[in-house]
C-alpha positions as CSV (number, residue, x, y, z in Angstrom):
1,M,19.8,-161.2,-111.3
2,L,17.4,-158.9,-108.9
3,L,14.9,-161.4,-107.7
4,V,11.5,-160.1,-107.8
5,V,8.4,-161.0,-106.6
6,A,4.8,-159.5,-107.4
7,D,1.7,-159.0,-105.6
8,T,-1.7,-159.2,-108.0
9,S,-1.9,-155.4,-108.4
10,P,0.7,-154.5,-110.8
11,I,0.4,-157.1,-113.1
12,R,-3.3,-157.1,-113.5
13,Y,-2.9,-153.3,-114.2
14,L,-0.2,-154.1,-116.2
15,V,-2.0,-156.0,-118.4
16,E,-5.3,-154.2,-118.1
17,I,-3.4,-151.0,-120.0
18,G,-1.7,-152.7,-122.4
19,H,2.1,-152.1,-120.7
20,I,2.3,-155.9,-119.5
21,G,5.3,-155.7,-121.2
22,V,7.4,-153.5,-119.4
23,L,8.1,-156.6,-117.3
24,P,10.4,-158.2,-118.9
25,Q,12.2,-155.6,-120.2
26,L,12.8,-154.5,-116.1
27,F,13.7,-157.6,-115.2
28,E,14.6,-160.5,-116.4
29,R,12.2,-162.9,-114.1
30,I,9.3,-162.5,-112.0
31,F,8.0,-165.2,-109.2
32,I,4.0,-165.1,-108.0
33,P,2.8,-167.2,-105.3
34,S,0.1,-169.5,-107.2
35,L,-2.2,-168.0,-104.7
36,V,-1.7,-164.5,-106.6
37,Y,-1.9,-166.6,-109.8
38,D,-5.0,-167.7,-109.1
39,E,-6.6,-164.0,-108.0
40,L,-5.2,-163.0,-111.5
41,R,-7.2,-166.5,-113.5
42,H,-10.5,-165.2,-111.0
43,P,-13.9,-165.2,-112.2
44,S,-13.6,-161.4,-111.2
45,A,-10.7,-160.7,-112.7
46,P,-10.9,-158.4,-115.9
47,A,-11.4,-160.8,-118.7
48,P,-7.7,-159.3,-120.1
49,V,-5.9,-160.3,-117.2
50,R,-7.6,-164.0,-117.5
51,A,-7.2,-164.3,-121.0
52,W,-2.9,-162.8,-120.5
53,L,-3.0,-165.8,-118.4
54,N,-3.7,-168.2,-120.9
55,A,-0.5,-168.4,-121.9
56,L,2.1,-167.9,-119.2
57,P,5.0,-166.4,-120.7
58,A,8.6,-167.9,-119.5
59,W,9.5,-165.3,-117.3
60,L,6.8,-165.0,-114.8
61,E,6.9,-168.4,-112.7
62,V,4.3,-169.4,-110.7
63,L,5.7,-171.0,-107.5
64,P,3.5,-172.7,-104.6
65,V,3.6,-171.1,-101.2
66,T,2.5,-172.2,-97.6
67,L,1.3,-168.6,-96.4
68,S,3.4,-167.6,-92.7
69,D,1.7,-167.4,-89.7
70,D,4.2,-163.9,-88.9
71,P,1.9,-161.2,-87.2
72,A,3.2,-158.5,-89.4
73,F,1.0,-160.4,-92.6
74,Q,-2.4,-160.2,-89.7
75,A,-3.8,-156.9,-91.6
76,L,-2.8,-158.4,-94.9
77,D,-4.6,-160.3,-97.9
78,D,-3.7,-163.4,-98.6
79,G,-2.2,-162.2,-101.9
80,E,-0.5,-160.3,-99.8
81,K,0.7,-162.8,-97.1
82,S,2.0,-165.5,-99.9
83,A,3.9,-162.1,-101.7
84,L,5.8,-161.3,-99.1
85,T,6.1,-164.8,-98.0
86,L,7.3,-166.0,-101.2
87,G,9.7,-163.2,-101.3
88,M,11.0,-164.2,-97.9
89,T,11.4,-168.0,-99.1
90,L,13.9,-166.9,-102.3
91,G,15.7,-164.1,-100.7
92,A,13.8,-161.7,-103.2
93,E,15.4,-157.8,-103.2
94,L,12.1,-156.1,-104.7
95,I,8.8,-156.7,-104.2
96,L,5.6,-155.4,-106.7
97,I,3.2,-154.2,-104.3
98,D,0.7,-151.6,-104.8
99,D,-1.2,-151.7,-101.1
100,R,0.3,-149.1,-99.3
101,K,0.0,-151.4,-95.8
102,G,1.2,-154.7,-97.9
103,A,4.2,-151.7,-99.0
104,A,5.0,-151.1,-95.3
105,V,5.2,-154.3,-94.0
106,A,7.7,-154.8,-96.7
107,L,9.3,-152.3,-95.9
108,Q,9.7,-153.9,-92.8
109,K,11.0,-157.0,-93.8
110,G,13.5,-155.4,-95.5
111,F,12.2,-155.7,-99.2
112,Q,13.2,-153.1,-101.9
113,I,9.2,-151.9,-103.1
114,T,7.4,-150.3,-106.3
115,G,3.9,-150.6,-107.8
116,T,2.3,-150.0,-110.6
117,L,3.0,-146.1,-110.9
118,G,6.8,-146.6,-110.5
119,L,7.1,-149.4,-112.7
120,L,5.4,-146.6,-115.1
121,T,7.7,-144.6,-114.4
122,R,10.6,-146.4,-114.8
123,S,9.2,-147.4,-117.6
124,A,9.3,-144.3,-119.0
125,Q,12.7,-143.2,-117.9
126,R,13.9,-145.7,-120.1
127,G,11.8,-144.5,-122.5
128,I,10.0,-148.0,-123.0
129,L,6.8,-146.3,-122.4
130,D,5.1,-142.9,-122.9
131,L,4.4,-141.9,-118.8
132,A,1.2,-139.7,-119.2
133,D,-0.2,-141.7,-122.1
134,A,-0.6,-145.0,-119.5
135,L,-1.5,-142.9,-116.7
136,A,-4.6,-141.9,-118.7
137,R,-4.9,-145.7,-119.3
138,L,-4.9,-146.4,-116.1
139,K,-7.0,-144.0,-114.6
140,R,-9.7,-145.6,-117.2
141,T,-10.0,-149.1,-114.9
142,N,-10.4,-149.1,-110.8
143,F,-6.9,-148.3,-110.3
144,H,-7.5,-146.3,-107.1
145,Y,-5.6,-143.2,-107.0
146,R,-5.7,-139.7,-106.2
147,Q,-5.4,-137.3,-108.7
148,E,-2.6,-135.6,-106.7
149,L,-0.3,-138.3,-106.9
150,F,-0.4,-138.8,-110.8
151,D,0.1,-134.9,-111.5
152,D,3.2,-135.3,-108.9
153,V,5.0,-138.2,-110.8
154,L,4.6,-136.7,-114.1
155,K,6.1,-133.4,-112.5
156,K,9.4,-135.5,-110.9
157,Y,9.5,-137.7,-114.2
158,A,9.6,-133.8,-116.2
159,D,11.8,-132.2,-113.8
160,S,14.3,-135.1,-113.8
161,G,14.6,-134.3,-117.8
162,N,12.7,-136.7,-119.0
163,G,9.1,-135.2,-119.7
């Protein structure tokens, strides 16, 4: 079983666009640090995300984490720090993370990484969702993206014989 730890944003955006159900189809179990759980439940989080957490799915496990004082984590926010710390504690192979700095540190620490776009692409490749529709939904959130990036994701998907 692939050990997977998630940061806040991939879970938040998958809930917001109605595709959180792809996670248990892609991975057997996902771990999140309690700090990420708290960020997802925060009053500033979107109402659908807070509502989704009221009935925590069996495939998502929340674990307490003591933040690491690893110097490589200095530029990261607490959610990213806690996700990477949990990943190191569990010996995780994959970190679900969107933040560029966090992703760079995760790679430096030897983790595989993927973010919201990667999760949507993997799901589309398995026939779980329509990539163009999922990206259109994602655009309606406050997800930070460059249009060229979305265009590139769709083109690569189509070029791989899926589009």
